N, C-alpha and C positions, 0 to 999 in steps of 0.2 A: 504493500500500500504506500502511496506517496505521502511525503511529509505534509502535516496539516498546517494551514496558514490562517486558521481561525484565531480571532483575538481571544486570549485567555485572561481571565481576571484572577487576581490573588484571592478574591473573596469567593468566587464560584469554584475555583480549583485552589485549595488552600496550600500555603507554604508553612503552616503551623499546625501541630497536632497536640492533643492531650492524651497522656498515658498514665496508668496506675500500676505501680510495681506489685506483682502477685506474691506478697510475703506469706500469705496463708492459702496458697493455691491448692486445689484438688478438684477432680471431676465432681461436679455438684450433684449430690444424690437427689435433690428436689427437681432438677431440670432433666434428669435422665429419662423420665417417663415419656417425653415427647421429642427429645433431642437424640436422634439416631446416630449423630456424629460422635457422641461421647463413647469412649472406650470402657469396657468392663474394668472394674477396679476393686481390689481387695483393701478394705478400710482397716489397715494396721498402722500403728503409730509410725513405725520405721518407714513404711511405704509412703505415708503422707509427707513426712519430713524430707525424704529423698526427692519426691516429686516437686514439692514446693521449692526446694533448693535448685533443682534443675530448671524449673520455670523462671526463677529469678535470673539465672545465668543467661537463658535465652532472651529474656526481656532486656537485660542490660546490653547485650550484644546488639539487639535491634535498635535500642536508643542510640548506641554508638554509630551504627551504620547510617541511621537517618541523619544524625548531626554531621557525620562525615560528608554526607551528600547535601549539606546546607539546608536541611529542613529543621525548623525550630521545634523543639520537643519540650513541652511543659510536663514534668514528671511529678507525680504525687505518690505517696506511700499508702499502702493498704492500712487502715486503722482498726478494722474490726475483723477478728479471726473467724467470725461467722459469715464472712462474705467471700466464699471461695471463687466466685466469678467476677471479683472486682476488677480483674485485668481487662474486662470487656466493657469499658465505660460508654461506648457509643449507643448502648441499649437504653441508658437512662438519661442521656443528655445529648442535645444537638444545638448548634449555633447556625445562624443564617445571615446572608449578606445584608439583609435589611436591619441588622442589629438585634434580632430577636434571639433569646436563649430560652430553650424549652426543656423541662424535665418531665419524664414520662411515667405512666403506670406500668408496673412490672407484674408478670404472671406468677412467679414463684415468690413466696414470702421472704426467703433469705436474700433474694436479690433486691428487695425494696430498701434494705439497709445500705445499699451501695450509693444511694443519692446523698450527696454531701454538700452542706452549706458552705464549707470552707473553699471548695473548688469553685462553686458559683461566685463566691465573693472575690476570689482571685481573678477570675475572668472579668468581673465587673470593674475591678481596680485597674487591670492592665490592658483591657481591650474595650472596644467601643460597643458595649452592651447598652442598647437603647431601651429594651423591655425584657423582663423575665416573666415567664408564665409556667406555672406548675400544673400539669395535668394529672398528677397522682390521685386527685380526688375521684377519678373514674374507677379506681380499684374497688371502691365500695360497691359498685354495681357490676363488678367483674368485666369491665370494659377495658381491654388491654391494647396498647400499641407500644411496642418496645423499640422506640427510636429509629435509628438508621439500620437496625437489624431487621425490623419489620418493613421499613420504607427505604427503598433504594432511590435516592433523590437525584434528579437532573436539575441542578440549581439554575443552569442557563435557560432551560426550557420551562422551568417551574412545573415539573412533573414529578410524581411519586409513584414508582412501580411497587405494587403490594401484593404479595402472595398471602391469601387469607389463611389464618390458622388460629390456634388458641392464643397466640401472641400478637395477632394482628386482627382485632375485631373490627368489622366494617364500620360500625358506628363510631368507635374511638378513632379510627384512622381518618374518617371524614371530618371529625372535630379538629384533629391535629392539622390536617391539610388546609382547612378553612382558616385556622389561626395563622399558619405560616404563609399562606398564599400559594398553595400548590393544587394542581389538579390530579386526583388519584387515578391510577390505572390498575383496576383490580383483576386478579386472576387466581385460579387454584392450580396447585402443582403437587404431584405425588411421586414417590419412588416406585421401584418395581414391585414392592410388596403392598402398594396401595396406601402407604403412610404419608400423610400430608407433610410437606416441607415446612419445618418449624420457623425458619427465618428466610426472608427474601434474599438477604445478602450472602447466603451460602451458595445460591444457584445463579446469581446475577450481579453484574457490576456494570455501571454506566459511566463512561468517561465523557470528555468534551466532544469527541467525534467518533466514538466506537462504543460497542456494548458487548460484553461477554455473557452469554445466556445459554442455559440448558433448555432449549426450546422443546426437546422431546419429553421433558417432565411436565410441561404445561398442559393442562386439560385441553382437549381438542377444540372445544367450543371457544376457549379463551385465547388460543394461540394467535389467530389472525389479528386481534386487537393489539396484542403486545408487539408483534412484529411490525405492523403498519405504523404504530405510534413511534417506535424507534426509528424507522426509516424516514418518516415525515419530519422528525427532529434532527435529521442529518447524521444518524449513527450507522456506521458499518457494523454489521452483526457478525460476531465470531461465535459459532455454535460449539458447545461442549457437551459431552455425554455424561451419563449418571456416574460412571466410574471416576471421571475427572471432577465432578461435583464432590464426590466423596474424598477426593484428594485436595479439596478446597480451591479448585481452579476458579470458581466464581467469587471467591472471597478476597477480592483485591480492590485497590483504591488508587486513583490517579492523584498525584501531587505535583505541585509546581514549586521548584526551589528558588532560593533568593537570586540565583543567576538567570532565572527564566527557563530553566531546563525542566522538561516534563519527565516525570518518573511514574512507574507503575509498581506500587507496593504489592508484593506477591510472596507467598511462602515458598520455600525450597521444594516442599512436597508438591505444591501446585505447579511450579515452574517445570519440574521433572515430568509432570503428567501431560503437558502441552506438546503437541507435535509441531513439526516445522511448518506445516501448512497453516496451522492456527496462528503461530507466531508471526508468519509473513503477512497476515491480514492486519496486524496491529500497525499503527502509524510509525513510520520510520524514524521520526524524531522523538519517539517515546522509548525511554530507557527502562528496561525491566530491572527491578531491584529485588532479587530473591533473598529471603531471610529464613533461616532454619529455626522453626519453633515446634518441634515434634512433641515435646512434653505438653505445651500449652494446647496443642491441637487435640490432645487426649480429652480435654475439657469440652470439646464440641465447637470450638471457634478457632479462627486463625488470625492472620495479621491485620485484616481489615477490621475485625471485631475489636482488636487491641487498641485502635486509635479512634478518637473522636476528632474529626477535622474541625479546625477553628476557622470558620468563615466570617471572621471579624477583623476590623482594622486594629492593629496594635496601637495603643496610645503613644503620642509623642511626648518625650521627656521635656525637651525644649525645642526651640526653632532650629537649632543647629544639628539635632540628632534625629535620624529617621525612625520609623516605627519598629525596626528590628533591634535598635540599640537598647542597652540596659543601663541602669544607674551605675555611676562610677564605683569602683571597689572601695570598701571602707577599711579593710584589714590587710595585714601583711605578715608573713612568717619570716623570722630570722633566728639566728643562733643567739643565745643569751650573751649579754655584755655587762660590763661594770655599770652600776647604777640601777640594776634591775631587782635588787634584793627585796625592797619593800613591796614591789609588785608581785614577786614570787611568793612572798609570805602571805599576802592577801589571797592569792589564788589557792595556796595550800590550805588555808583556813576554810575556804569555801568548799574545798574538795574533801575535807576530813569529816568522819573517819572513812577508811576503806582503801586509800591509795598508798600502799605500802612504800612505794619508791619516792614519795613526795610528801614527807611529813611536815606539819606546821611548826617546825623548829628552826629558829633563826640561825643557829650555828651550823646545823646540818645543811640548810639551804644555801648559806653563804659558801660552805665548802663545795657544794655541788656547782654553784655558779662559777667559782674560781677554777674548779676542776675542768668544767666544760671549756672555759676560755683557753686553758693550757692545752687540753687534749685536741682542740680544734687545729692547733698548729701542726700536730702530727700528720694530719691529712696531707698537707702540702709538702711533707717530706716522704710521702708514700708509706707512712707508718700507721698502724692500727690504733685509732683512738679508743680509750676505755669507756668514755662517756661523753655524750653530746646532748645538750638541752636546748630544745627549740621553744620559742615563745610566739604567740599570735598577738600582735599589737594593733590597736585602733589607730589608724593613720593620723587623724587630726589631733587627738589628745595625747597619743603616745601611751595610753593605758594598756597594761597587759591583760588580755582577756582569755587566754588559753595556753596550755603547755602540751608538749609531747617530747619524748626522749628516745635515745638509742643507747643501749649498753653494748659496748664493742665486743666483749667476750665474757660470758658467764663462767664463774669458777676459777678465774685467773688469780684473784687475790683472796677469794672467800668462797667456800663451798656453796653450791646451789642444789637444794634438795627438792624433790618431787615425790609423789606417790605414783607408782605404776599399778593400775588395776588389771589383774589377770585372773583367769579361771584355773582352779586346781581341782582335779578329780581324785577321789579316794574310793576304793572298793574293797570288799571282802567277799571272795568267791564262796566260802563255806556258808556265810549267812545270805548270800545272794543280794548284797546291799551295795549300792553305788551312790555317792553323793558328789555333786559339783558345786564348789563354793567360789565366790569372788573373794580375792585376797589382795591386800594393799602391800606392796613392797617399797621400802625406802630406796630412792634411785638418784643417781647423778646424771641421768640421761641428757639433760640440757647443758651440761658443762661443755664449753667450747662453742656454743651457739651465741649469736647476737640476740639481743632482746629489744623489742619495741615496748615502751612503757610510759607511765606518767601522763596518759592522755586525759586532759580535763579542759572543759570549756564552760565559761559562765553561762547560766541558763538563758539570759537575754540575748546571747550571741549564737544560740543553737539554731541557726538559719543561714541562708545565703551561702551554702557550701563550706562554711567555716569548719564544721566537723570533718568533712571529707578532706579539706586542705590540711588540717592538723594530722590526720591519719596518713594520707598518701604521701606527704612530703618526706616522711622517713623512708618509705620504700624507694621513692625517686632518688633520695640522697644516697642510699646504699647502692642503688643501681649505678649511680654516677661514679661511685668509688668501690666497685666490686672487687678490685684487686687487693684492697686492704681489709675488707670485712670478711667474716666467716662465710662459709658456703650456706649455712642454715641460720634461720632466725625463728624465735619463738615469741609468743605473747601470752601473758597471764591476764585472765579476766577477774573481776570481782566475783566472789562467791555468793551463793544464795543466802539471804537472811529473811527471817519471818517478819510479820507485820510490826513486831515490837523492836526490830533491829537486831535480834539475836541470831548468831550463826549456829544452826543445829550441828554442823560438823565439828566446829570448835568445842561446843559444849559437851559433845560426846567423847572427844578425843584429846585435843590440846589442853583443855581445861584441867585434865588430870595430871599433866606432866609439866605445866608451866605455872609458876606462882603469880599469875597476872591475868588480866582480862584479854579478850581478843584484840581490842583496840590498843592496849598497852603492849602486847606482843608484837603487833604490826609496827608500832612506833619504835620499840626497842630494836627490832631487826633492822629497820631503816637507818637508825642512828649508830648502832654498835656492831652491825654485821651479824652473820648467821651462825657463828660458832656455838652459841647457846643451844641451837637446834641439834647440832651434832652431839652435844653433851647430854641433853635431856630427853630427846625424842627416843621412843622405844625402837630397838634395832630389829626385832623379830617381825615377821609378817603379821598383819592384822586381818582377821576374818571379818568381812563386811557384815555377814548375817548376825554377828554378835553386837553390832551397833544398833541403837534405837532406830525405828522406822524413819523418823524425820531426818536423821543423819544419813541413812542409806539413800534416801531420795535426793539429798542435797549433793551427793557425789557426782561431779561432772556437770552440775547445773549452775548456770551463771546467775548473778544478781538480776532481778527483773529489769533494772535500768541498763544492764549490760547486754541484753538480748540483741538490740540493734548493732552494738559493737561486734558481737560474735557473728552476726549475719554479714557485716562488712568484711570481717576477716575471712570468712568463708568465700565470699565473692572475690576477694583478692587472691585466694589460692591457699589459705591456711587450712589445716585439718586438725581435728581432735583425735589423738592417737592413744587415748586412755591414760594420759598422764594428768595428774591433778595437783592443785596447790595443797601443801601440807597443813596450812592453817584453816582454810575454809572449804576445801574440796572443790574449788572452782576449776573449770576446764582450762588446761594449758594447750595452746594452739601452736602448730609449727609448720614451716614451709621452707623451700629452697629460695634464696634471694633471687636467683636468676629466673625462677619460674613464676614470680609474682606478676600479676597482671599489669600493674603500673610499670614495673621494670621492663616488661616485654613490649609495652605499647608506647613508652617514652621515646621521643626522637629529638635529635639536635638539628636546629634550623636557624638560619640567619633572620634578623629582624629588620623591618623598615618602619620608621616612625612617621605618623601623620597626626594632624590636629585632633581628629576624632575618628573612631572606627565605625564603619557602616557595614551591614550585611555580614556581621561576624557571629561568633558563637563563644560561649563561655568555656575557657580551657584553663588548665593549671600551667602556669608559666614560672620557670625558675632560672636563676643565673647559674653559670658553670663555675665561676671563680669567686674569690673573696671580694666583697662580703657576699655571703649567700643570702638571697632573698627569694621568696615564692609568693605568688598571689593567684587567685582565680579572677581572670579578666576577660574582656571581650577581645577576640583575636579573629582576624580575617586571613585565612591561609590562601595564598596565591602561588601554587606550585611549590617551589623550594624557598619561599619567602613567607614569613609571618608578619602581618601588619598589626602594629599595636599603637595605642594613643600616646600622645606626649605625656599625659598624666601618668600612665602606666610606666613609661620609660623612666620618668623622674623617680617614681617610687622604687623601681628596681635598679636604678643607677645604670641605665643602658644607653647606648648610642646606636644609630643606624649602622648595620654591618656586623654588630656583635652576634655571637651565637648563643642561643638560649636552649633550655630544655622545655619541651612541649608535651603535655599529656592530657588525656581525657579526664573529666571530673565525674 
């Protein structure tokens, strides 16, 4: 097919999308009744955790791919663990070129919790939302229309193609179309077993000048209307069969990036199912963007379901910045320096108790400050530093608002202890008895590893990528200096505590061997070293089943506030290998430095400085040489050049032609 020369609007074909990370993903048991695309699933805890983890990996890779192709992606986290389908936001929310934002009635009860006021408020704040209408009141009469899953919208022609089902009630669809200003095109469609297709967008996609449709699945009496409407609106029809529908070939979406390039968002499964003849019918100026999401597809939806297109104008910050620009960065990472002691002490007090490596003790913190300054110099002699302390500072005030650190080599000057949880089997053949027990062995496993530690951020700054910046900067830094750091790195998390702040693991174990409270033991070790552990901790293996139930359940379980940190570590490539903290039973995570996602994806690139950046995206930028700085800023990549603003260059002490480190956030 020849290239299209139709005029495309950023509002009718969006360059911005909204996505929700699937932190609690699983195939939804409530939707399985009428969603034949869902895969059978055994509801075991370990299965759910593995599926959710893999779904997050696929999601993050999709976000990276879209941003790499200059599509703006607004990412939100799943807040409710009872919303397994939250990764499919297009069903409860849609936006339209006339400034309308609509929220919809949902068929299944647990999907109704996906509607979120904070997401609506964000769009109202950052985009040109002229009117917001909530149609969820229709649920009380069982009148359902699940957004752009039920309605495949041709924004240019003001048409909505709708396959009638339990999720697309004719009366509800008519009300939605009247509100939005669309003409509905109703039809019925069934699979080979006679089951109604549950969502229109699994069998049909309409672009600016083409349509991908499973015409054979449409009821005979309805097919002529659908085909004639498509052709009259200037669409070239690419027909797909039922097998390709089952591979999600109809679940795709046309996007227009910041450079005016047309993209077709499609899953790898769908891409593989299309034959050469079908691909040849697509516009030649349309680039297919296949993304692998096999785990998420188990839930009955694919890449189109994962994005809610934003058909709204992004608000202008000021007259000199276009709609894709973002507010100027407010924070910067650097290594600690003289004069930071009071700021460090204030942060340590805010973080206490629970951060073993960063106690609110003036002498200890001053020692750490001076130690980091001295150890930093080793790097530039190609020697391994023992300790480096990073701080996040507010640019305008200079206030310290967060910390993170790297220990260069555990066990070098002071023993580092963990418990290894293992299974031991005992049997007696004469009695015909066999028992398998979990046993804790005192271990030096992590000696020789680097450690990332002391991660803390003031609550009011837990936004705008500050947490990710503090976390990722350590991996980026170790990647820059791989020749001097150990091959492996570990991270200790805070252990589980009950509602009263007590550690069940400590109360059951450490409390019997140390003449101090949990908080006192944490502080004592941070100030005086860990020799007292070697002197007082029992040397023999400990049988887990002899501990109280609450202590057993706390083993390998992070503090509730530490679950997001554990998820970030896992996404980065860290794994829990059954080593736990000897004080509170928290999971200890480990990885190879070279295998960390940030290390693998960081690149070195030269910079060009302009007054202000347009058509850019937020990225982690860091300097290669002294002084080391890092920020999350707007960057416009142009081949082998990264364009940054004068304000960014000033904060990072850069000049045009300098080489920087560039990484995804």
